[in-house]
C-alpha positions as CSV (number, residue, x, y, z in Angstrom):
1,M,-17.6,78.6,157.4
2,N,-14.0,79.4,154.5
3,E,-12.7,76.4,153.1
4,T,-9.7,76.8,154.5
5,A,-11.5,76.6,158.1
6,K,-13.3,74.5,157.5
7,E,-10.2,72.2,155.4
8,T,-8.3,72.8,159.0
9,S,-11.4,71.6,161.0
10,N,-10.7,68.1,159.8
11,Q,-7.2,67.9,160.0
12,Y,-6.2,66.2,162.8
13,L,-2.5,64.9,164.6
14,V,-2.8,61.3,165.1
15,F,-0.8,59.9,167.8
16,S,-0.3,56.7,169.1
17,L,-0.9,55.0,173.3
18,K,-0.6,51.8,173.9
19,G,-1.8,50.6,171.1
20,E,-4.2,52.4,170.4
21,R,-4.5,55.2,168.0
22,Y,-6.6,58.8,169.5
23,A,-6.9,62.3,167.4
24,L,-6.5,65.9,168.5
25,P,-7.6,69.1,166.0
26,V,-4.5,69.9,164.5
27,E,-5.9,74.0,165.5
28,E,-5.3,73.1,168.9
29,V,-1.6,72.0,169.3
30,R,0.8,74.6,169.2
31,E,4.2,72.0,169.2
32,V,4.8,68.2,169.7
33,L,8.4,68.4,171.3
34,D,10.4,65.3,171.9
35,L,10.4,63.8,176.1
36,R,12.1,66.2,178.5
37,R,12.7,65.8,182.5
38,I,9.4,66.7,183.9
39,T,9.7,67.9,187.4
40,R,6.6,66.7,189.7
41,I,4.4,69.1,191.3
42,P,3.4,68.1,194.8
43,G,-0.3,67.5,195.3
44,A,-1.6,67.4,191.8
45,P,-3.4,64.5,191.0
46,A,-1.6,61.4,189.5
47,Y,-2.4,62.1,186.0
48,M,-0.7,65.3,186.3
49,R,2.5,64.2,185.8
50,G,4.0,67.8,186.3
51,I,5.7,70.8,184.6
52,I,8.2,71.3,182.4
53,N,9.9,74.7,180.6
54,V,9.0,75.2,177.1
55,R,11.1,78.6,176.3
56,G,10.5,79.7,179.8
57,A,7.2,79.1,180.1
58,V,6.1,76.6,182.5
59,V,3.6,73.9,181.4
60,P,2.2,70.9,183.1
61,V,2.1,67.5,181.4
62,V,-0.7,64.9,181.9
63,D,-0.7,61.2,181.3
64,L,-3.3,59.7,179.5
65,R,-2.8,56.4,180.3
66,M,-3.3,57.7,184.0
67,K,-6.4,59.7,183.4
68,F,-8.0,56.9,181.5
69,E,-6.5,53.5,182.8
70,S,-4.3,53.8,185.8
71,E,-1.6,52.7,184.1
72,L,1.3,55.0,185.2
73,M,3.3,55.5,181.7
74,E,7.1,54.4,181.4
75,T,9.4,57.0,179.9
76,E,12.6,55.6,179.3
77,D,12.9,53.9,175.9
78,G,13.1,57.5,174.6
79,T,10.7,57.1,172.1
80,Q,7.5,59.0,173.6
81,S,6.7,63.1,172.9
82,I,5.0,65.6,174.7
83,I,2.2,67.2,172.2
84,V,1.0,71.1,173.6
85,L,-1.5,72.1,173.4
86,D,-2.9,75.7,173.6
87,L,-6.8,75.0,175.3
88,S,-9.2,77.6,176.7
89,K,-12.2,77.0,179.9
90,R,-14.4,78.9,181.6
91,G,-12.0,81.7,180.2
92,L,-8.8,80.4,181.6
93,A,-6.7,80.0,178.6
94,A,-3.5,77.7,179.0
95,S,-1.1,75.7,177.7
96,L,-1.2,71.6,178.8
97,G,1.2,69.2,177.4
98,V,0.2,65.2,176.7
99,L,2.6,62.9,177.3
100,T,2.0,59.9,174.0
101,D,4.0,56.8,172.8
102,T,4.7,58.3,169.3
103,V,3.3,61.3,166.9
104,D,1.9,59.1,164.1
105,A,1.3,62.3,161.4
106,V,-1.8,64.7,160.7
107,L,-4.8,63.3,158.8
108,H,-7.3,64.9,157.0
109,I,-10.7,63.0,158.0
110,G,-13.6,64.1,157.0
111,E,-16.9,64.4,158.7
112,D,-18.1,61.4,156.3
113,M,-15.4,59.0,158.0
114,I,-16.3,60.2,161.6
115,D,-18.9,57.9,163.6
116,Q,-20.3,59.0,166.9
117,P,-18.8,57.0,169.9
118,P,-20.9,54.1,171.3
119,Q,-22.5,55.5,174.9
120,V,-21.4,53.1,177.0
121,G,-21.8,55.0,180.5
122,G,-20.0,55.5,183.7
123,S,-16.6,57.6,184.3
124,V,-13.3,58.0,181.7
125,R,-11.8,55.1,183.4
126,S,-14.5,52.9,184.1
127,G,-15.5,53.6,180.0
128,D,-17.2,56.2,180.2
129,T,-17.0,58.1,176.0
130,S,-18.5,61.6,176.9
131,Y,-14.8,62.4,176.0
132,L,-14.5,61.3,172.6
133,K,-15.9,63.8,169.3
134,G,-15.6,60.8,167.3
135,I,-14.9,58.1,165.6
136,G,-12.6,58.4,162.7
137,K,-12.7,55.6,160.5
138,H,-8.7,55.9,158.4
139,E,-7.7,53.4,156.7
140,E,-9.4,50.0,158.0
141,S,-8.6,51.4,161.1
142,F,-10.0,53.3,163.9
143,V,-9.3,56.8,165.2
144,M,-10.8,58.2,168.3
145,I,-11.1,61.8,168.3
146,L,-10.6,63.4,171.8
147,D,-12.7,66.3,173.0
148,T,-10.3,67.8,175.3
149,G,-12.7,70.5,176.3
150,K,-14.6,67.4,178.2
151,M,-10.9,65.4,178.7
152,F,-9.5,68.2,181.3
153,S,-11.4,70.1,183.6
154,A,-10.7,73.7,184.6
155,E,-8.6,73.0,187.0
156,D,-6.0,70.3,185.3
157,L,-6.0,74.2,182.9
158,V,-4.7,76.0,186.2
159,Y,-1.3,74.1,186.7
160,G,-0.4,75.7,183.4
161,S,-2.2,78.6,182.9
162,D,-1.5,82.5,183.1
163,P,-0.9,83.2,186.9
164,A,-2.1,86.7,186.0
165,S,-5.4,85.2,184.8
166,V,-6.3,83.3,188.2
């Protein structure tokens, strides 16, 4: 791996959700948007808040609070953001929005500052940590580094895929 690619792979977009800090690899992040009107999708899973229009493209928005804890995120104080990710799973390429409380920063977290997550078993809602790539350490605090490949299913991506590829 060349030096530039290595540096990019250690860059993370850090965001907050219910007071906890999480991170996504910057290479998966397309853009960060201010909260906008989300249109609900009838019959979608509860954590799928709906869809937004991003320059003419339909992008589904996932509420990680619902996915992790069964608690709906309130979207009334105007501080929330939507992180738009470009993902692929099982040959399906799609964009997916992630609803966050705040977007904090882009951080470099070296491999030597990332520990393996504890294995606690169960599902995402009952304490499973398989959706974590690792736990980063930054300035006396922890940052949960998310593994989008394990966090989102191919079915989640269908909502934001190109209809020609489905």
